[in-house]
Each structure stands twice: as C-alpha cells, then as structure tokens.
C-alpha positions as CSV (number, residue, x, y, z in Angstrom):
1,X,76.4,-63.2,25.5
2,X,74.1,-60.3,24.9
3,X,72.3,-60.4,22.0
4,X,70.4,-57.2,20.4
5,X,67.6,-56.6,18.7
6,X,67.7,-57.2,14.5
7,X,65.9,-53.5,14.0
8,X,65.0,-54.9,10.5
9,X,63.4,-57.7,12.2
10,X,61.3,-55.2,14.6
11,X,60.6,-52.8,11.6
12,X,58.4,-56.2,9.7
13,X,56.7,-56.8,13.0
14,X,55.6,-53.1,13.7
15,X,54.5,-52.8,10.8
16,X,52.8,-56.4,10.3
17,X,51.1,-55.2,13.8
18,X,49.6,-51.8,12.0
19,X,48.5,-53.6,9.1
20,X,46.7,-56.3,11.3
21,X,45.0,-53.6,13.4
22,X,43.9,-52.1,10.1
23,X,42.2,-54.5,8.9
24,X,40.3,-54.8,12.6
25,X,39.3,-51.9,12.2
26,X,37.9,-51.9,8.6
27,X,36.2,-55.4,9.2
28,X,34.3,-54.5,12.7
29,X,32.9,-51.2,10.8
30,X,30.6,-51.6,8.2
31,X,29.2,-48.1,8.9
32,X,32.8,-47.7,6.9
33,X,30.9,-48.2,3.4
34,X,27.9,-46.2,3.8
35,X,27.8,-43.3,0.6
36,X,26.2,-40.6,1.8
37,X,24.9,-40.0,-1.9
38,X,23.2,-43.0,-1.8
39,X,21.3,-42.4,1.7
40,X,21.1,-38.6,0.5
41,X,18.7,-40.1,-2.4
42,X,16.6,-42.1,-0.5
43,X,15.9,-39.0,1.4
44,X,15.2,-37.4,-1.9
45,X,12.6,-39.7,-2.8
46,X,11.3,-39.6,0.8
47,X,11.0,-36.1,0.3
48,X,9.3,-36.0,-3.1
49,X,6.5,-38.4,-1.9
50,X,5.7,-36.8,1.1
51,X,5.5,-33.5,-1.0
52,X,7.4,-31.5,1.8
53,X,10.0,-29.0,2.3
54,X,12.7,-31.2,4.0
55,X,13.4,-34.9,5.2
56,X,16.4,-35.8,7.4
57,X,18.0,-38.8,8.9
58,X,20.4,-40.0,11.4
59,X,21.7,-43.3,11.3
60,X,23.7,-44.5,15.0
61,X,26.6,-47.9,15.3
62,X,27.5,-48.6,18.4
63,X,27.6,-44.4,19.2
64,X,29.2,-43.4,16.1
65,X,27.0,-40.9,14.0
66,X,27.6,-42.4,10.8
67,X,25.4,-40.6,9.3
68,X,23.4,-37.1,9.8
69,X,22.1,-35.1,7.0
70,X,18.8,-33.6,5.4
71,X,17.5,-32.9,1.4
72,X,15.6,-29.7,1.4
73,X,14.3,-27.1,3.3
74,X,13.5,-26.4,7.2
75,X,11.9,-23.2,7.2
76,X,9.9,-23.0,3.1
77,X,9.7,-19.1,3.2
78,X,12.9,-18.2,4.0
79,X,14.9,-20.7,2.2
80,X,16.9,-22.6,5.3
81,X,17.7,-26.0,4.7
82,X,17.6,-28.7,6.5
83,X,20.1,-31.6,8.3
84,X,19.7,-34.0,11.2
85,X,20.5,-31.4,13.3
86,X,17.4,-29.5,12.9
87,X,14.7,-29.2,15.9
88,X,11.3,-31.0,14.8
89,X,8.0,-31.9,16.6
90,X,8.4,-35.6,16.8
91,X,4.9,-36.4,17.3
92,X,3.7,-39.7,19.4
93,X,7.4,-40.6,19.1
94,X,7.3,-38.6,22.5
95,X,5.8,-41.7,24.1
96,X,8.8,-43.2,23.6
97,X,10.9,-40.8,25.6
98,X,8.1,-41.0,28.7
99,X,8.0,-44.8,28.6
100,X,11.5,-44.6,29.9
101,X,11.2,-42.4,32.3
102,X,8.0,-44.2,33.6
103,X,10.5,-47.6,33.4
104,X,12.9,-45.6,35.6
105,X,10.8,-45.4,38.2
106,X,9.3,-48.7,37.9
107,X,13.3,-49.9,38.3
108,X,13.3,-47.9,41.6
109,X,10.5,-49.4,42.8
110,X,8.2,-46.3,42.8
111,X,5.8,-47.7,39.9
112,X,4.1,-51.2,39.5
113,X,2.9,-51.9,35.9
114,X,-0.4,-53.9,37.0
115,X,-1.5,-51.5,40.0
116,X,-4.3,-49.9,39.1
117,X,-3.6,-45.7,37.6
118,X,-5.1,-44.4,40.2
119,X,-2.5,-45.7,42.7
120,X,-1.0,-43.0,40.8
121,X,-3.2,-40.7,39.4
122,X,-5.8,-40.1,42.5
123,X,-7.9,-37.5,40.5
124,X,-8.7,-39.8,37.6
125,X,-12.4,-41.3,38.0
126,X,-12.5,-44.7,38.1
127,X,-14.5,-46.5,35.5
128,X,-16.8,-49.8,35.0
129,X,-13.5,-51.8,35.6
130,X,-9.9,-51.1,36.9
131,X,-7.3,-49.8,34.3
132,X,-4.0,-51.1,35.0
133,X,-0.4,-48.9,34.0
134,X,0.2,-51.9,31.7
135,X,-2.9,-51.5,30.0
136,X,-2.2,-47.7,29.4
137,X,1.0,-48.2,27.9
138,X,0.3,-51.1,25.5
139,X,-3.4,-49.3,24.6
140,X,-5.8,-51.4,26.1
141,X,-7.3,-49.6,28.7
142,X,-10.5,-48.9,26.8
143,X,-9.7,-44.9,27.4
144,X,-10.4,-43.5,24.0
145,X,-8.1,-41.4,21.3
146,X,-9.1,-38.1,20.1
147,X,-12.7,-37.4,18.2
148,X,-13.6,-35.5,15.1
149,X,-14.9,-32.1,16.4
150,X,-14.3,-31.8,19.8
151,X,-11.5,-29.1,20.0
152,X,-14.0,-27.0,19.3
153,X,-15.2,-25.1,16.1
154,X,-12.3,-23.7,14.4
155,X,-10.0,-26.2,16.7
156,X,-10.2,-23.4,19.3
157,X,-9.2,-25.2,21.8
158,X,-6.0,-26.2,20.6
159,X,-4.3,-23.1,21.5
160,X,-5.5,-23.5,24.7
161,X,-2.1,-23.1,27.5
162,X,-3.0,-26.2,30.3
163,X,-1.1,-25.7,33.5
164,X,-1.3,-29.3,34.4
165,X,-2.6,-33.0,32.9
166,X,-5.3,-33.2,35.3
167,X,-6.5,-29.4,33.9
168,X,-6.4,-30.9,30.1
169,X,-8.0,-34.2,31.0
170,X,-11.2,-32.5,32.5
171,X,-13.3,-32.5,29.4
172,X,-13.1,-36.3,28.3
173,X,-12.1,-38.2,31.9
174,X,-15.6,-38.6,33.1
175,X,-16.4,-40.4,29.7
176,X,-17.2,-44.4,29.8
177,X,-14.6,-46.4,29.0
178,X,-15.2,-47.9,25.0
179,X,-14.5,-51.7,26.0
180,X,-12.9,-53.2,29.2
181,X,-9.5,-52.8,29.7
182,X,-7.6,-55.4,28.3
183,X,-10.6,-57.0,25.7
184,X,-9.3,-54.8,22.8
185,X,-5.9,-53.0,21.1
186,X,-7.0,-49.5,20.6
187,X,-4.6,-46.4,20.4
188,X,-4.9,-43.8,22.9
189,X,-3.5,-40.5,23.3
190,X,-5.4,-39.1,26.0
191,X,-4.9,-42.8,27.9
192,X,-1.2,-42.7,27.6
193,X,-0.7,-38.7,29.0
194,X,-1.9,-40.1,32.2
195,X,1.5,-40.9,32.4
196,X,2.5,-37.7,32.7
197,X,1.1,-37.5,36.5
198,X,2.2,-40.7,37.1
199,X,5.9,-40.0,36.5
200,X,5.2,-36.1,38.6
201,X,3.8,-37.6,41.4
202,X,6.4,-40.6,42.0
203,X,9.5,-38.2,41.1
204,X,8.6,-35.2,43.0
205,X,9.7,-33.4,39.9
206,X,7.9,-31.5,36.6
207,X,7.5,-34.1,34.0
208,X,10.2,-31.8,32.1
209,X,12.5,-31.3,34.4
210,X,12.8,-35.2,35.5
211,X,13.3,-36.0,31.7
212,X,15.8,-32.9,31.5
213,X,17.8,-35.0,34.4
214,X,17.3,-38.5,34.0
215,X,17.0,-38.9,30.2
216,X,17.9,-36.3,27.9
217,X,21.1,-35.3,29.9
218,X,22.8,-38.3,30.2
219,X,21.7,-39.8,26.9
220,X,23.4,-36.2,25.5
221,X,20.4,-34.8,24.1
222,X,21.1,-30.9,24.1
223,X,18.6,-29.8,21.5
224,X,15.2,-32.1,23.1
225,X,12.7,-29.9,25.1
226,X,9.2,-29.2,25.4
227,X,7.1,-28.0,22.7
228,X,6.0,-24.5,24.3
229,X,4.9,-21.8,22.3
230,X,6.8,-18.9,23.6
231,X,10.1,-20.7,23.3
232,X,12.4,-19.6,20.8
233,X,14.1,-22.7,19.7
234,X,17.1,-22.8,17.4
235,X,17.3,-24.6,14.5
236,X,13.7,-25.7,14.3
237,X,12.3,-26.8,11.0
238,X,8.8,-25.9,10.5
239,X,5.6,-28.3,9.2
240,X,3.6,-27.9,6.5
241,X,0.3,-29.3,4.8
242,X,0.3,-31.0,1.3
243,X,-3.4,-30.9,-0.2
244,X,-3.5,-33.1,-2.9
245,X,-6.2,-32.1,-4.6
246,X,-5.0,-28.6,-5.3
247,X,-1.9,-29.7,-5.3
248,X,-0.6,-26.7,-2.8
249,X,1.7,-26.9,0.2
250,X,0.7,-24.6,3.0
251,X,1.6,-23.5,6.5
252,X,1.0,-26.2,9.2
253,X,-1.7,-24.7,11.9
254,X,-0.3,-24.3,14.8
255,X,-1.0,-26.0,18.2
256,X,-0.4,-25.3,21.9
257,X,0.4,-29.2,22.9
258,X,0.6,-28.5,27.0
259,X,-2.7,-31.0,26.7
260,X,-0.3,-34.1,25.4
261,X,3.5,-33.5,25.9
262,X,3.9,-37.3,26.5
263,X,1.4,-38.0,23.9
264,X,3.0,-36.1,21.1
265,X,5.0,-32.6,22.5
266,X,8.6,-32.9,22.6
267,X,10.6,-31.5,20.4
268,X,14.0,-33.0,19.4
269,X,16.7,-33.3,16.3
270,X,17.1,-37.1,14.7
271,X,20.7,-36.6,16.1
272,X,19.2,-36.6,19.6
273,X,16.8,-39.5,19.1
274,X,19.8,-42.1,17.9
275,X,21.9,-40.6,21.0
276,X,18.7,-41.3,22.9
277,X,18.7,-45.4,21.9
278,X,22.3,-45.7,21.8
279,X,22.0,-44.7,25.9
280,X,19.6,-47.5,25.9
281,X,21.3,-49.9,24.7
282,X,24.1,-49.2,26.6
283,X,22.3,-49.1,29.8
284,X,22.8,-45.5,30.4
285,X,19.1,-45.3,30.9
286,X,17.7,-48.5,31.9
287,X,18.9,-51.5,33.1
288,X,18.7,-54.8,31.3
289,X,15.7,-56.4,32.9
290,X,13.5,-53.2,32.6
291,X,14.8,-52.9,28.7
292,X,13.3,-56.8,28.4
293,X,10.3,-55.7,29.8
294,X,9.9,-52.8,27.8
295,X,10.4,-54.5,24.6
296,X,8.4,-57.5,25.4
297,X,5.2,-58.8,23.2
298,X,2.6,-58.0,25.5
299,X,-0.9,-58.6,24.4
300,X,-2.9,-62.4,24.4
301,X,-3.6,-63.6,20.9
302,X,-6.8,-63.1,21.6
303,X,-7.1,-59.6,22.1
304,X,-9.0,-58.3,18.7
305,X,-9.4,-54.5,17.3
306,X,-11.5,-52.6,18.8
307,X,-14.4,-52.7,16.1
308,X,-15.0,-49.3,13.9
309,X,-17.7,-47.1,14.7
310,X,-20.8,-47.2,12.3
311,X,-19.7,-46.6,8.2
312,X,-15.9,-46.7,9.0
313,X,-13.7,-49.3,8.2
314,X,-11.0,-51.1,10.0
315,X,-7.6,-50.7,10.2
316,X,-5.6,-52.3,7.7
317,X,-3.1,-53.1,10.2
318,X,-4.3,-55.1,12.5
319,X,-3.8,-55.4,15.7
320,X,0.4,-54.5,16.2
321,X,2.9,-56.5,18.3
322,X,2.8,-54.0,20.7
323,X,5.5,-54.1,23.8
324,X,5.0,-51.2,26.3
325,X,4.7,-48.2,24.2
326,X,7.4,-49.6,21.4
327,X,6.2,-51.8,18.8
328,X,8.1,-54.7,17.9
329,X,8.9,-55.4,14.3
330,X,10.4,-57.4,11.5
331,X,12.8,-55.8,8.6
332,X,12.3,-57.7,5.7
333,X,15.9,-60.0,6.1
334,X,14.0,-61.2,9.1
335,X,15.5,-59.4,12.0
336,X,13.7,-57.8,14.8
337,X,14.0,-54.2,15.8
338,X,11.7,-52.3,18.0
339,X,10.0,-48.7,16.7
340,X,7.7,-46.0,17.2
341,X,6.2,-43.3,14.5
342,X,4.7,-39.8,15.4
343,X,2.5,-37.4,13.2
344,X,1.9,-33.7,14.6
345,X,2.0,-29.9,13.4
346,X,2.5,-31.2,9.5
347,X,5.5,-33.3,10.9
348,X,6.3,-36.9,10.2
349,X,8.6,-38.9,12.6
350,X,9.7,-42.6,12.7
351,X,12.3,-44.0,15.2
352,X,14.1,-47.2,14.8
353,X,16.3,-49.2,17.2
354,X,17.8,-52.6,16.9
355,X,19.1,-53.8,19.8
356,X,21.1,-55.9,19.9
357,X,23.5,-54.8,16.8
358,X,23.0,-51.3,18.4
359,X,22.1,-49.5,15.3
360,X,19.4,-46.4,15.5
361,X,17.9,-44.2,12.5
362,X,15.5,-41.1,13.2
363,X,13.5,-40.1,10.5
364,X,11.5,-36.5,9.7
365,X,9.5,-35.5,6.6
366,X,8.5,-31.9,7.3
367,X,4.9,-32.2,6.1
368,X,1.9,-34.1,5.5
369,X,-0.7,-35.0,2.8
370,X,1.3,-37.2,1.0
371,X,2.4,-41.0,0.9
372,X,5.6,-41.2,2.6
373,X,7.2,-44.8,3.5
374,X,9.3,-43.6,6.8
375,X,9.2,-47.0,7.8
376,X,10.8,-48.9,4.5
377,X,13.1,-45.9,4.8
378,X,14.0,-46.6,8.0
379,X,15.1,-50.0,7.8
380,X,16.6,-49.8,4.2
381,X,18.9,-47.1,6.1
382,X,19.3,-49.4,8.6
383,X,20.8,-52.1,6.2
384,X,23.7,-50.0,4.7
385,X,25.1,-50.6,8.0
386,X,23.9,-53.6,9.7
387,X,25.4,-57.2,9.2
388,X,23.7,-59.1,6.6
389,X,20.8,-61.5,7.4
390,X,21.7,-65.6,7.9
391,X,19.6,-67.7,5.5
392,X,17.2,-69.5,7.1
393,X,17.7,-73.2,6.5
C-alpha cells in the first residue's frame, strides 16, 4: 500500500521550519536592535563637544555595515552634509594601515621584527645603540617626535613636497636618541615614518601602490588613498580649528603630508576603515599568528614614560598597553579591544576593533580645539551591537 503525504501536515511543517529560521536569524543579529536616531544623537553630542561642523561614524558587525551616518557638515563654507562615506584625513590611524602591510612582509619572512632598522633602511644613520623594527612599532626606539617650531617660521616646511621618506628624514635623522632603545616609551611619528622605507625596500613597490594592492583592494576600501595636494578627492570633508578663547571656528591650515604618509598621511572614510578591520578579523589581510603578535602587549612592566622637558607636566595617561602600533584597551564592561586615534589638519579620528566579536567602529569629527571623548563614544556605539558582558564572579 502506497502512502501519500498529508498536505495539511506538510504545510504545518513548512510553517514551523520558517518560524524557527526567522527566530534563529533574530537571535543571531543583535545589530537589528540598533536605533539610528539614538546613534545620531550620540554623534550630535560628540559634534557639539568638539565644536565641529560635523561628526561621522560607521559600525560593522561580522561584515554587515549596520550603521553609517553623520550629523552636520563636511564643508562649512558650502553647506555640504556629512555622512559615513565622507572622506577624511585619518591622522595617526594611518600607522594602523602601515603595520598591517609590514606584518604581511613579516609573515612572508621578508622582515624580522627584531632586526636592526638599518637592515631595511640602510641610509638611516646608526645611533649610540641599535634600534629594532619592534622598538619602532612600540614607540620605544628613542627617536624623537615632532618639536615645537621645527617646521620653520610660519610652518613653511609643512608645505614642502618630499619625493621620498629619505629626503623627508634628513633634517632630524642625524640627531642622537633621546634614550637607550627599550628603556622608555615615547610616542614618535618620525620613527614610524621609517616603516615606509622598510616596506618599499622589501616589497619592491612604492608604499601607496603596495597598500592599494595588498590592503585596500582586498578589503574593499574604494575611497582610501594618500593625501596628495594636487588630487581632487570626491566627497572630501574639510578640517577646522576651534578657538575656545574667541569662540570662533576657522579653516585648518593646509599641510603637505608627504613627510609622513605612514605617520599621518592617509585619507579614508569611516566605512572604509571598518571594512579594513573586518578583512583583518576574517584573515583576508593577515594570518592568525601575525595578528596575535600584532595585538600582543609588548612592553616590559619596567618601561616607563620619558621624563618631560623642564617646565612641562608628564602625561596623565601613563604608558599604554602597547601592541605593535595598536593599543590594547578595556571598555567599561571589561571587554578587551584594540584601537588607535589620530589627529591632523583639523580632524580627530578613532578606530576600534573587537577582534573576537568582529565588531569595528570608526569615528571622525572635523575640528580640533574642543574636548570630545571619541574613545567613550566609540565604546558606546560598539556596546549597541556587542553581546552583554558576562558578570564577574
């Protein structure tokens, strides 16, 4: 006897499976609870604290762009609205882009983190003690940061075009180190700029070409590029300066950043930056071993801050939990993440990554001079999509 299917039973089974699938999707997507109006309100508070024309953010969860938005203006003179696709100077977040490239070359065996920097940058003069690539990546090299007034009267040297990082380094490269490498932590963009020469020498490509082929294109970063003065950049946001004494906003002084493409010369949108983080988290840019080394806190507990010059106060923040360029942070709920901030040409930026949850947040405000808490807002935006922290017993 042949049995035929009961159409009523089959229909109930299909409805049950559909209901279970929908329930599963809802439970697996905490980002679905996002309220764009609440996130926009947080951005508006950030914009006001910065006294900036505009503020933007992008949030990505496991490859889904769950929020991209902005409040205010990208261009205050022409009344152009800002959003998560607006293109900004990302300042020292450029260092994060560069360390990904450098770690690719470490992964290929072309760079040794503990080799002397002269192995890859032979034109850089030897100092009173050897400097390793790792010490440059952890700001313990002894190479100084910028100095007040060194760009000349009217900051005229900031407008100079440098055709190579070797040429750009000539005015400071012969100076002695501030301290024996590895004995103190002292942030230095001049030191990290040397990574450009190391990447170019070991890869055989110019830095921008290498980044485009091996980082930006694989990650889907279509708007990211170097800040070259002659280029027309679609959707570019402008930077401003806020003067608290006079309560006035002015255009930021323009600058040719060819002396620091690694240190602070990249343009990108918030959307591009979170795409880069997702590509990193999913192994498209680096293997697990290289990523783990990049995020591993590198500093010995004995390392302290360099004593400040006479008449200046020491940093309130102390020595950070320093990885290779990235800093390891903990949010108010006790969750670990890595991040980096940036500031250049009237912009402030922050990039945050929770690698284990594959949650990324990028933020910008386009004015300097106020008191915005970019880190706090970035953590708050991430908390909107992160699973609740497990209470400590």
